[in-house]
N, C-alpha and C positions, 0 to 999 in steps of 0.2 A: 382410398383404401379403407373406407368406413364399412360398417356392418349392415348398412341399408341395402336390401336387395336391389339389383339393377334389372330393369325391365328389358324385354327382348328388343324394344325399339332402339336401344343404345348399342345393340350388337348386330344389327341387320344393316346391310348396305356396305358396299366396298369403301366409299370415301370416308364415312364416319370412322370405320375401322382403321383406315390408313392414317388418318389424322391422329387417332388415339395411339396407334402403334409408334408413330414418330415421337410423340411426347413421352411414351413409356420407355423407348430406347434412350431418350435423353435422361430420364429419371433414374435409369439403372446404371448409367455410366458415372465415372468419377468426375468430380467438379473441375479437375485440371483439364479434361477434354473440353469442357464448356469454355474454360478460360482461353485455351488455344484457339477455339473457333472465334471467340470474341476478339482476340488479338489478330485474327486473320493470318495465322501462321499455317504452315503445312501440317495437316493432320495425318499422323501415322498410326492407324488403329492397331496395327500389328505389334507396336512397341508397348501398348498398354495391355498387360497380361490379363487383368481382370475383365476388361471389355471384350478381349479376344476370347477368353474362356467362356464368357456369357454367350457370345455368338456361336461358339462351338457346341455348347449345350443346347441352344435353340435349334441348331442344324441337326444334332443327334435326335432331339425329340421329334422334329418334323419327319426325319427318316424312319424312325420307329413307328410313328403314327400312320405314315403312308403305307408301310409294309403291313401294319395291322389292318388297315382299311382294305388292302388287297387291290387297290386301283390307284392310278395316277390322275385322279380327277382334280382339275385345277381349283375348283371351288373348295374341295376338302383340304388341299394343300394350303390354300390361303387361310382357311379357318384354323388349320394346325399352326401356321406361322403366327397368326394373331393371338391364338390361345397361349402359345409358348412364350411369346413376348410378355403377354399380360401376366402369366404365372410367375415368370422369373423376375418381373418388376414388382411382384407382390401386389398387383392391383386386383387380380382375381376375376376380372370381367371375362366371361366366356361367350363364344358365339352361340346363337340359338340352336344350331344343329348339334352341338356337343351336349346340350341339356335334355335331349329328347330320347336318349337311349336307355335311361334307367340303369339297372344293374349291368347291362351289357357294356356300359362305358367305364367299367372298373379299371381296365388297363390305362385308359386315357386319364382317369382320375389319379392313378398312381403316378403317372408321368408328370402331370400338372402339379401335384402336391410335392413331388421331389424337386421340381424347379423352384417352387415357392419356398421350400425349405432351405435351398441354397441362397436364393435371392440375388441381388445385384452387387455392385461394387461397394467397397467399404465406405468411401465418402460419397454417398448417394442418398437419395430420398427413399430407398427401398428398405424393406425389412428383411428377415431371414438371417441365415448364418453368415452370409457375405462370401463373395468369390475368393478373396485373398485367403481367407481361413480355409475354405474348401480346398484350394490349391495346396496349401501347406499340409493339410491332413492327407491329401492324396499322395504328395511326395514323401511324407513321413511314412505312410504305409508301404510305398514302393521301396524306401530305404530299408525298412525292416525286412522286406522280402529279399533284398540284395544281401542283407547281413546274414540271413539264414543260408543263402547260397554260398557266401564267401565270408565265413566268420572272422577271419583275420584281416579283412580289408577295412579301410577307413571310409566311412560313408557320411557325407555331410549333406545338408539340405540348403539349397540356395534359391533365392527369389530375386529376380531382376538384378543379378550380379552380386547380391549381398548374401552372406551366410545367415541363415535363420538360427538364432540362439536357442539354447535348450529351454530357457525360461519362457520364451515366446511360444514355443511349441506346447509347453505345459499349460500356458494361459489359454491357448486355443482349445486344447482338449478339455480344460475346465469349463470353458464357455459352452462347448458342445454338450457336455454332461449336464450343465445347468439348464440349458434349453430343454433337453429331454425330460429332466426332473420336473421342471415347472409345467411342461405340457402334460405330464402324467398326473401331477397334482391337480391341475385344472380340470382334466377329464374326470378325475375322482370326485372333485368337488361338485361337478355337474351331476354325476351319477348319484351322489348322496341326495341331491334334490329331486330324484326320481326321473331324471332324463335318461333316455335310452343310451346305451354305451356308444353306439355308432354316432348318434347326434352329439354326445358329450365329447368324444374324441375329435370329431370334425370341428366343433365349435372351439375347442381348446387350441387345435392346430392352426386354424385360420385366424384366430385372435392373436396368438403370439407371433405369427408371421405377418400380421397386418394385411391379410388377403381375404377379408371377410366374404365378398361375393363368391369366392371359390367354393364355398360350402355347398352351393347349389349343384356343383358337379361332384364334389367329394361325397355328398350325402343326398342322393336324389329324392329321398322321402322326408327330408327336413321340412318341418312345418312352418318355418319362418321365425323371425325374432320377435314378432308382435305378441306371441303367446307366452313369452318368458316372464318369470317373476322378477321382482326388484333385486333380489339377491343374485339372480343369474346375471342381470345387467352389471351388478357390482363385480362379479367374478370376471366377466368379459372385459370390464374397464381395467381391472388390475392386470390381466394378462396382456392387454394391448399396451399398457404402460411399460410392463416388463419387456415386451417385445421391442419397444422403441428405445428404451435406455439400455437394453441388453441384460440378460439374466445374471451374468457374473457380477455386474455392478450392483444389481439388486441384492444379491446375497452378501455383497461386501458391506452393505448398510447394517448388517447384523453382526459384523466383526467388531470386537471390542477395540482392536488395535486402530481401527479407523477413527473412532471417537476419541481415542487417547492422543491423537495427533502424531 
């Protein structure tokens, strides 16, 4: 998930893509799935809500991209599958065919950036907002819609048989707001350095989601990282660190109550 651009040789050919896709699926899953496989127990993917939701998002992305392409070409479907897995695993490596369309690939770029923004499971090697939090946000929104329809009903949010507490929901919304705020500040910092807004936003987004190579699809006219200034590398480094430790924890460092113990 580094910022170094990946050449087309890494994204051409079925078997290299297949091997990468397998390891990316492993990286976006919870570590308890790895433990189950290690202990040779029965693996029930359906019982793991995060991994299942990730697979559903991948399937939805493939369906949308196939309809957008207007044909059921096997080669395109495979490229869509590989690209979706790479995006949601926040690796960002894209098939060569997805990088050739320029501005015409805007719908594809939006889908891939949305997947990278969500990311993989909470306890995984991926960046992004994480599946568990996205599920809670979705169910929280659905609960509010139900509350509007039935104001006097009691609506709770449950995950994996447990009730989600109000403070947990507030913490998730705080994290989402923190991510957006940091991303906007990062884009603004790049823009102050004279970088075009599209480049600035793409760099900020891919840095905080740890999906650097995705910028080649998000911004087809990006000139590359080699021409950046030292201060730009510093901003990218800070954004990647925040993306790894998570934005709300970063802001907690500035709270007086934390240092008071």
